[in-house]
C-alpha positions in Angstrom: 19.6 26.3 45.6 20.7 28.2 42.9 18.3 27.6 39.9 18.9 28.3 35.7 14.8 28.2 34.6 15.6 27.8 30.7 12.8 27.2 27.5 14.0 24.1 27.1 15.8 22.7 29.9 16.6 23.9 33.7 19.7 23.4 35.9 19.5 22.7 39.7 23.2 23.5 41.4 23.9 23.5 45.2 26.5 23.9 47.8 27.8 20.7 48.9 30.8 20.6 50.9 32.3 24.6 49.9 31.4 23.9 46.1 29.3 24.1 43.6 27.2 20.6 42.7 25.0 20.2 39.8 22.0 18.1 40.8 20.7 15.0 38.8 17.9 13.0 38.3 17.3 9.7 39.2 18.6 8.9 35.4 22.0 11.1 36.4 20.9 14.0 34.2 21.8 17.4 35.7 19.8 18.7 32.5 16.2 18.5 33.2 13.9 19.1 30.6 11.1 21.9 31.1 8.4 20.0 30.7 5.6 18.9 32.2 2.8 16.1 31.2 -0.5 15.2 32.6 -1.3 12.3 32.5 -5.0 10.6 32.3 -5.4 9.5 35.9 -4.7 13.1 37.3 -0.9 12.3 37.8 2.1 14.8 36.6 5.6 13.9 35.5 8.3 16.8 34.7 10.9 17.2 33.4 13.3 14.3 31.4 10.3 11.6 32.0 8.1 14.3 30.5 10.0 14.9 27.5 9.6 11.5 25.8 5.7 12.8 26.2 5.8 15.1 23.7 5.2 13.7 20.6 2.9 10.9 22.1 0.7 13.2 24.0 1.4 16.3 23.0 -2.0 18.2 24.1 -1.3 17.3 27.1 2.4 18.0 27.5 3.4 21.6 28.2 6.7 22.7 27.3 8.1 26.3 26.6 6.3 27.9 29.3 9.2 30.4 30.2 8.0 32.6 27.1 4.4 32.9 28.6 5.4 33.8 32.1 3.6 37.3 32.8 2.2 37.8 29.3 -0.6 38.6 28.7 -3.0 36.9 26.1 -3.4 39.9 23.4 0.5 40.0 23.6 2.6 39.0 20.6 4.5 36.9 22.1 1.6 34.7 23.2 0.2 35.1 19.5 3.2 33.4 18.3 2.8 30.5 20.9 -0.4 29.9 20.0 0.2 29.5 16.3 3.4 27.0 17.4 2.2 25.1 20.6 0.3 21.9 20.7 -1.7 22.6 23.8 -4.3 24.8 24.0 -3.5 28.8 25.5 -7.1 30.5 27.3 -7.6 33.9 28.7 -7.8 34.5 31.9 -8.7 36.3 35.0 -7.3 39.8 34.1 -6.3 39.4 30.4 -3.4 36.6 31.2 -2.5 34.1 29.7 -3.4 30.5 30.7 -3.0 26.7 29.8 -6.2 24.3 28.8 -5.3 20.8 30.2 -8.1 18.3 30.4 -11.1 20.5 30.9 -8.9 22.5 33.6 -7.2 26.3 33.1 -3.6 26.1 34.7 -2.2 29.6 35.2 1.5 30.0 33.9 2.9 29.8 37.3 1.5 27.0 38.5 2.6 24.6 35.6 6.0 26.2 36.0 5.9 25.8 39.9 5.3 21.7 39.2 8.9 21.8 37.5 10.5 24.0 40.1 8.8 21.7 43.1 10.4 18.4 41.6 13.6 20.3 41.6 13.3 20.9 45.5 13.0 17.4 46.0 15.8 16.7 44.2 18.0 19.1 45.9 16.5 17.7 49.4 17.7 14.1 48.5 21.0 15.2 47.2 21.7 17.5 50.7 19.8 15.4 52.8 17.5 18.0 54.5 14.9 20.7 53.9 16.0 23.5 51.2 13.7 26.2 51.2 15.6 28.9 49.7 17.0 29.9 46.2 18.5 32.2 43.9 17.1 32.0 40.3 17.8 33.7 37.2 15.8 35.4 34.5 16.6 36.6 31.0 17.8 40.5 31.0 14.9 41.7 29.0 12.6 40.2 31.6 9.9 42.6 32.5 8.4 43.5 36.4 5.1 41.3 36.2 7.6 38.8 34.3 10.1 38.9 37.1 6.5 38.4 40.1 5.2 35.6 37.9 8.9 33.9 38.7 8.4 34.8 42.3 4.8 33.4 42.1 5.8 30.2 40.6 8.7 30.0 43.2 6.3 30.4 46.0 4.1 28.2 44.5 7.0 25.3 44.7 6.7 25.6 48.7 10.7 28.0 48.8 11.5 31.7 49.1 13.4 33.4 46.0 16.3 35.1 47.8 17.1 36.7 44.5 16.5 36.8 41.1 19.4 37.6 38.9 19.6 38.3 35.6 21.4 35.7 33.7 24.2 38.0 31.6 24.8 39.0 35.2 25.0 35.5 36.8 27.4 34.4 33.8 29.5 37.5 34.9 29.4 36.5 38.8 29.9 32.8 38.1 33.5 33.3 36.8 34.5 35.6 38.6 35.5 38.8 36.1 37.5 41.6 37.5 38.5 45.1 37.0 36.5 48.2 38.0 34.9 49.8 34.4 35.6 46.6 32.5 33.2 46.1 29.5 32.1 42.4 29.2 30.2 41.1 26.4 27.6 38.0 26.9 26.8 35.9 24.3 24.0 32.8 25.1 22.6 30.8 23.1 19.6 28.5 24.6 17.2 26.1 23.7 14.7 28.6 21.7 16.5 32.2 21.8 19.8 34.0 21.7 20.9 36.8 23.6 24.2 39.2 23.6 24.3 41.3 26.8 27.1 44.7 27.1 27.6 44.7 31.1 30.1 46.7 32.9 32.1 45.6 36.2 31.1 48.2 39.0 31.6 47.8 42.5 31.8 44.1 43.0 28.7 44.1 41.1 27.5 43.8 37.4 25.6 46.4 35.5 24.0 46.2 32.1 24.4 48.3 29.4 22.6 47.1 26.5 20.7 43.5 25.3 19.7 42.5 22.2 17.6 39.2 21.7 16.4 36.9 19.2 13.4 35.1 20.9 13.0 32.9 18.0 16.7 31.8 17.2 18.5 28.7 19.4 19.9 25.1 19.7 16.6 24.0 18.7 16.6 25.6 15.6 20.5 24.2 14.9 18.6 20.7 15.3 16.1 21.8 12.7 18.3 22.5 10.0 19.8 19.0 10.7 16.4 17.2 11.1 15.3 18.7 7.9 18.6 18.3 5.7 18.8 14.5 7.1 14.5 14.0 6.3 14.9 15.0 2.4 17.7 12.8 2.0 16.0 9.8 3.8 12.6 10.9 1.6 14.5 11.0 -1.9 16.1 7.5 -1.2 13.2 5.5 0.1 10.1 8.2 -0.3 9.2 8.5 2.8 8.8 11.7 4.9 9.7 11.4 8.1 8.9 14.5 9.6 4.7 13.3 8.7 5.1 10.5 11.5 5.7 12.1 15.2 7.7 8.9 16.6 9.9 8.5 13.8 10.6 12.4 13.9 11.2 12.2 17.9 13.6 10.1 17.3 15.2 11.6 14.0 15.3 14.4 16.3 17.2 13.2 19.2 20.1 11.6 16.5 20.3 14.8 15.1 20.7 16.7 18.4 24.0 14.3 19.3 25.3 14.6 15.9 25.3 18.1 16.5 27.6 18.1 20.1 29.7 15.2 18.2 30.4 17.9 15.7 31.5 20.9 18.5 34.6 18.6 18.8 35.0 15.9 15.8 35.0 16.2 12.7 32.1 14.2 11.3 29.3 12.6 13.4 27.8 8.8 12.7 23.9 8.6 12.7 21.9 5.2 13.4 18.6 4.9 13.9 17.2 1.1 13.5 13.9 0.7 12.7 12.6 4.2 12.2 9.7 3.3 9.3 8.1 0.1 8.6 6.3 -0.2 5.1 3.1 -1.2 4.4 4.7 -4.6 3.4 6.2 -4.9 6.9 9.5 -4.3 5.9 11.7 -2.2 8.2 14.2 0.7 7.4 16.7 2.4 9.3 18.3 5.9 8.8 22.5 5.4 8.8 23.8 8.3 7.9 26.9 10.2 8.2 27.2 14.3 8.9 30.3 16.1 7.8 31.2 19.7 9.4 31.8 20.3 5.4 27.9 19.4 4.9 26.7 20.8 8.2 28.2 24.4 8.3 27.0 25.8 5.6 23.2 25.0 6.8 23.8 27.1 9.5 25.0 30.3 7.2 22.0 32.8 7.9 21.3 31.5 11.3 24.8 32.9 12.5 24.3 35.9 10.4 21.8 36.5 12.7 23.7 36.2 15.5 26.2 38.7 14.2 23.4 41.6 13.7 22.6 40.7 17.2 26.2 41.5 18.1 25.9 44.8 16.8 23.0 45.6 17.6 24.4 45.4 21.3 27.3 47.3 21.0 25.2 50.3 19.3 23.3 50.3 21.9 25.3 50.9 24.7 28.1 53.2 22.4 30.5 51.0 22.2 32.9 49.4 20.0 34.9 45.8 20.0 37.6 47.5 20.9 36.1 48.8 24.2 35.4 45.2 24.9 37.5 43.6 27.7 35.8 40.3 28.2 33.8 37.8 26.1 31.2 35.2 27.8 30.2 32.4 25.9 27.1 30.8 27.5 25.1 27.9 26.7 23.7 24.3 27.0 25.8 21.6 29.2 27.3 18.7 26.4 
């Protein structure tokens, strides 16, 4: 298997009849939500099936564990996470962070393994045989302890990690870039973070020269700008703040994400969410709005300016200028 382990979503690929195939879940989705939900009967739901429980069962539905892999409880990353995440983080043996759910503490690799184990079963169903080895990608900034946590999660999921590749390296290898000594700038925006890596093609491989990262800038932040804009317009019109209602917010967020994707290829996107709110009188309100690129892009200006700073930082760290860059790779989610 080839596994792109993401904070927001994970993708799985296998070799079938000499070509790479993305593996889908039972609903046909090839993008698997990096979510694990612990149910009252002690069973576990993972992936896209668990995503719908993020708002209805926030304290027992775990997401974003990639950020916590190999982290100590006292680290700045965990301190930030404790302020934002709805589920409980506690200190485990050796000072590592653990996740407390239903009176039990889980190691972060243990929770990650539940997702990976499900992906392994999908791969075995796709190939019709046992799958016991994988290549898995991690961010370029991952340190030894974080990589060890990934290996531990893979082992708990019941297979072996043939290799752990840095995500920028995997991207450069995937597109088959050539040219000894060529410099490559790899811009990657994921669901929750953005990184810019400068690398050099060397000896048939890829050598990372520098990496600049913003751990709090990703696709979800773009979605949030649209959610806020739509929610404020709805509140001005109806006097109702949809952000204060978890179920309504979940539907609004899904509609905003879809509209964002539509605006990647079209000049405008129409959003229609029926029965998004019910008044005390029993009257139902719909959300019906059209978003244009002209209205959408200005909302993103500050976020995009932060990506420019990452580009400058990565180039300076590599002691290069834009003129020295031979290739640019843009890496992100699938449509």
